[in-house]
N, C-alpha and C positions, 0 to 999 in steps of 0.2 A: 504494500500500500504506500509506504513512504517513498519507495523507488518510483512508483507511478506518478505521484504528485510532484516529485522532483523533476521528472521528465516533462511534465506539463508546464512547469515554471520555466523550462528552457525554451519554450515556444511562446509566440505572441498570441494573446487571446483575441485581439481585434486589430483592425487596420489603424485605428486611432492610437493604440498603444505602440504599434510598430512605428508610426509617424512621430509620435512624441519622443520616443527613445532614440530615434535616429536622425531627426532633422538637423541637429547641430553637427552630427557626424558627417552628413552629406556636405554641409558647408565647409567643414574642416578638410574633407577630401578635395573639394573644389578649390579651396584656398591654396593648395599646393600646385594647382594647375592654372588658375585664372585669377587676375587681379581685379578686373572690372566687376563692381558689385551688381550692376543690373544684369550683366551676363551670367554671374553666379546664380542670380534668381531665376533666369530663364533656363539655365542648364539644370538647376535643382528641380524646377517644375517638370522638365522633360523626364528626369529620373523618376519622380513620383508618379507621373502618368503611367510609365512603364510598370512600376510596382503595383499600382492599383489595377492595371489590366491583368496582372498575374497574381492577384491577391491571394487566391487559394494556395498557390504554390508557396508563397512567402509565409503564410500562416501555418503551414505544415512543417516548415524548416526550423531547425535549431537556431537560436538567436545568434550564435557565433557564425554560422553559415550565412545568415542573412547579412550580417555586417560585411563579410568577405564578398558576398554577391553584390552588395551595394557599392563597394569599392570598385569592383570591375565595371559595374554599370556606369558609375561616374566617369571613369576613364574612357569608356566606349562612347558615351554621350559627348564628352569633350572632343574626342577624335572625330566623331561624326560632324560636329560643329566646325572644327578646323577644316575638314575636307570640303564641307559646304561653302565655307568662306573662300577657300581657294578657287572652287568652281565659280563662285559668284564673281570674284575678281577677274577671272579669265573671261567669263561671259560679258562682263562690263567692258573689258578691253576690246573684245571682238565686236560688240555692238557699237562701241564708241567709234570704231573705224568706219562703220556704216554712216554714222552721223557727222563725223568730223574728219574731213579730208584736208589736211594742212599742206601736203606736198602737191606739186603740180602733177596731175595724173596724165598718163599716156592716153592715146586714143582708145587702146584696148581696155585700159582701166575705166575710161569714161563709159564705154559700152557695157561693161560688166556692172559698173555702179548704177547706170540707168536701169538695167534689169533689176538689180537689187533694190533700187529706190521704188520701183513699181511694186515689187513684192513687199517691201517694207511698208509702203503706204497701205496696201491691202491688209497686211498683217496687223497693222495698228488698229484696224476696225474692231478687233476682238478685245482690245483694251478698254477698261472702264475710264471714265473721265479722270478719276483720281490717279489711275496708273499712268495715263498720258501726261498728266501734270507732273508726276514724279519723274518720268523720263525727260520731260522738257526741262525741269529744273536741273537735272543732272547733266544732260548733254548740250542743251541749247545755252543755258546760263552758266554752265560749268560750276555748279554749286557743289560743295562738299556735303557728305552725309551729315556732318554736324550742323551746317547751315540749314539744310533741308529739315533736319530734326527740330531745330529751333522754330522754324516757320510752322511746321505741322504739329508742334508740341508733343513730339515723341522722341524716344531715345535714338542715338546714333545707330545702335545695333538694330533697332526696329526698322530704321530707314534702309539699312543694308539688306535686311531680310526681305523687305518689300521690293527693293530694287532687284534682288536676286530672283524672286518669284515672278516679277513682271517681265524681266528679261528672259527668263526661262519660258514663260508663256509666249512671248514675242518670238523667240527662237523656234519653238515648236510649231507655231503658226507659219513662220517663214519656211521651215522645212516642209511642212505639209503642202503649202502652196507651190513650192518648187517641184515637189514630187508629183503633185497633181498635174502640173503643166509639162512634165517630161514626156 
C-alpha cells in the first residue's frame, strides 16, 4: 500500500499541477537559450501547447521523466524557431529582389522581371489588406521590423512572424500561378 501511494506521488494528478510545478523550469531552460523575454513567452507557450495536446501521456509519466521530456521539448521548440527564422530571412531576401531592383538589369532580366511582376501582381490578390500593408511597409518604405512593430503596436518578433507567413503565402501563390501557366 505504501509503495503504491509513493508511486502515485511520483506522477502529476492534473495538468494544473504539472503546469504549476514546471512553468519556472521551462523559463529556466529557455533562459539558457534565449535572451528576449517576449520570445521566451512565445516559445514557452509553444511548449505548453504541445504538452496539453499530449496531456494523457504526461500525466502517466514519472515526474522526473516529465522534466527531462520538457527539457528536450524546449530545445526542439527553440531549434524549430531558429530554423523558421532562417527560412523567413531567406524568403524576405528572395522576395525583396522581386520588389527592389537596384542594379541596372539586362534585357533578359527585364523580360524575366516583367513575367515575375505579372505573377506577383496576380499573387498579391490573395493577400489581405493588412498583409499588403505589411509588405508595403517592409519593401516599399524599407521599414525595419521594429519600426513596423511600433506602428502596429506589436512586438518585433510578431512582425517577423507575420512577414514570414505573408511571404510564404505570397511565394506559394507565385509558384502555383507559374505552375498553372507552364
